[in-house]
N, C-alpha and C positions, 0 to 999 in steps of 0.2 A: 504494500500500500504506500503510495507516495505521500510526502509530507503534507501537501496541500489538502488532499482528501482526508487524511487523518485529522488535521486541524479542524476541518469543517465538521467531521463526525463528532468531535469533542464538544461542539457547541449545540448539537441536537438534543432535544429533550430525552430523558432517560425512561426506560421501562424496566420493570422488575419481572424476571422470569424465574420459574422454579422447576426443579426436576429431582426425582429420587434417583440417585446414582449408586453404583457399586464401587465402594472403596475397599479394595482388597478383601472382598467377601462380606463386607458390612454395608447395609443400606443406610444412606445418609441423604437427607433433604438439603439440597443446595439452592440458595437464592442468590441471584446475581443481577446487578443493575447494569444495563447496557443501553446504548443509544437506540432510538426507535428504528433506524434503518437496519441495524444489525439484528434487532429483535424480530423484525418482519422477515428478513432474508434468511437468518439461521435459526431463530427461535430457540427451542430447548436443545438443539444440536450444539449450541455454543457451550453447553455444560457437559463434560465428558466423564465417563467412568475412569477410575484410576486403579489399576490392578496392583500397584506397588505402594499405595498410600500407607504411611506409617509402617512400612515393611520391616524395618529394623526392630522396632519394639514388638511387633506381632511375632516375628521369628523368635525373639527371646522368650516371649510368653509360651509359645508352642513347644519350645525346648525345655523350659524349666518350671513353668507353673503346672501344678498338679491338681487333680480332682480333690475337692475338700479344702483347698488352701484359702486362707484369708489374704486378700491382695489389697494393698493401699496404693492408690495412684495420686500423685501430686502433679497437677496440671492435666486436666481431663480433655482439653481441646474439644473436638467434635464428638467425643464418646466412642471413637473407633476401638481403642485398646480396652476401654471399659467393656464393650461387647465381647471382644475376644477373651479377655480374662474371665468374664462371667460365664461364658460357654464352657471354658476349660474347668473352672472351679466347680461348676455344676450346682445342683440343688443343695449339696452339703457344704458348699463354700460360701464365701462372702467377699464382696468388693466394696471398698470404701474410697470415695473420690473426693478430692479437694480441688476446687476450681474457683479462682478469684474473679474471672470475667463474668459479669451479669448475664450477658447474652449467651455465653458459652454454657452456663449452668442449664439454661433452658434447652440449648441445643443437645446437650448430653441426654437429658430426659427424653427429648424427642427421638433421638437415635435409639435409645433403649426400647422405646415403644415400637418404632418401626421394625426392630429386629426381634420383637416379642421376647425380650429378656424379662423373666418373671422371678428368677431366684433373688435372694436378698442382696440388693445393691443400694448403697447409701451415698447420696450426692450432697456434699457440703459446699455451700457458697462461702468459701474461706480461702485466705492466703496463708500459706505455711511459711513461717520465718519472715523474710522481708519481701516487700513488693518491688520487683526489679523491672520486669518487662511483661506485665500481665496484658493479655490481648483484650482491648476494649475497656469500657468503664467498669469500675469496681465498687460502685455504690452499694452499701449495705453488706459488703463482704466483711466477715470478721477476721481477725488476725489470730492464727494458731501458732504458738511457739513450737519449734521442732521437737522440743522435749516432750510435747503432749501427743505426738503421733502414737496411735494405738499399736499394740503388738500385732505382728503379721508374719506370714511366711514369705511373701514377695512384696518388695517395695519398688515401685516405678517412679522415677523422678524425671519429668519432662517439664521443667519449671523455669526455663529461660534465665539461667544465671543464679537462681536461688539454690541450686543444688549444693553449692559450697557451704552456705550457712546451715542447711539442713543436715548434711553429712557431719559437719563439725559439731553440731549441738544435739543431734538426736540421741535418745537413750536406747531405743529398740535395737534388736539384733536379728533382722530377718534372715531366713535361709538364703535368699537370693535378692540382690539389689541390681536393678536395671537403671542406668543413668544415660540420658541424652546430654552430651556435654556442650556447653555454650561459652567457650573461653573468651569470646569478644565481649561478654557481659560481666566478666569478673576480672579482678586485678592479679589474682594468683597465676602461677605458671599453668599452661595448658595441661601439664602432666599431673596437676594437683589431685584430680579425682582418682586416677588409677593409683597414684602413690598412697593416697589416704586410705583407699580401700585395702591396700596391702597392709597398712599399719593396723587396720581393724581386723586383720587375719582373714580377709576375703581373697580367694584365688580368682584371678581374671580368667574366666573360662570361655569368653566369647567377645569378639570385637566385630562390629558391624557398621556398614554405611547406613545412611538414613533410610534407604529404600529396601534394605534387607540383604545386601551382598556382604558375605563374610570376608573379613580382612585378616591378613597376616599382620604381625606386629609392625613391620616396616611401613606398609600401606596405611595402617591405622594412624601411625604417628605422622605421616605426611599429611593426611587429611585433617588430623587434629590441629596441626600447626598452620595449615592453610586457613583455618577458620579462626585463628587466634588474634587477629588484629582488632584493636579497640576502635579504630577509625573506619567508619562504614565505607568511605570512598576507597580506602586501601583494601579493605576486605573484598569488595566487589570486583577489584581488578584481578583477584586470584581465582582461578577456576575452581568451581565446586566439585569437579569430577576428576577422577584419575582414570588410567587406561582401562581398568576392569569395569568401569561404569559406575563404580561406587562414588557416593558424594557425601559431603558433610551436611548437617552436623552428625558426628559419629556417636555410636552407642557402645557402651561397655557393660558387661555383665560380670558381677562379682558373686562368687558362691562360697558359702561358709559350710564346710563339711561337718 
């Protein structure tokens, strides 16, 4: 699309389109505002399925979450990993979610309904630790100290830089910790998460790219450091992808035997 046409389209009135999509086996209702021209020409086709959405965290749950587990998720997003964890934990398990974004809380509940998740799942409109880069408005969200996280078998941290404070201050000792690492949002070394998990006696058993491609230690470190710049303009100059197709943010899984 040439620049002139793009600029003209940007001035057209917007229309909201909705479609239920398949995001890596999970049904999610997506709403998108686009200009009227594109809405008429493409309609719902402008919203596509995504077979690798949240692939890294999903792979980690499939490998390490078990039936009957209690799973705590900090940073619920659209509810995709909540659905996956709930299906694996089953009727005898439990999933507890903390999400600070007001709209995201409603989105998680909606996604659970779309996927007919009926086992015990608790959604908390809350920020754990510090508010760093919560998506959207956080009105009415309560602040939960990391020390107050409930005991669980699996802890998932996808909390946009707050992972540092949570790991540093939490008291619980889950069997498995899944961490999506956001080093451009914290001042510590990019290696801090993996080093600290080691100090807590967790073995690093899996390193994954964002979409679910498993990584060796060298590729993991390359992607981790590519994402480490604190300056957005510098960070965007670095490719998110390596030759294998893996991209950051990276995910690490710690296992306590």
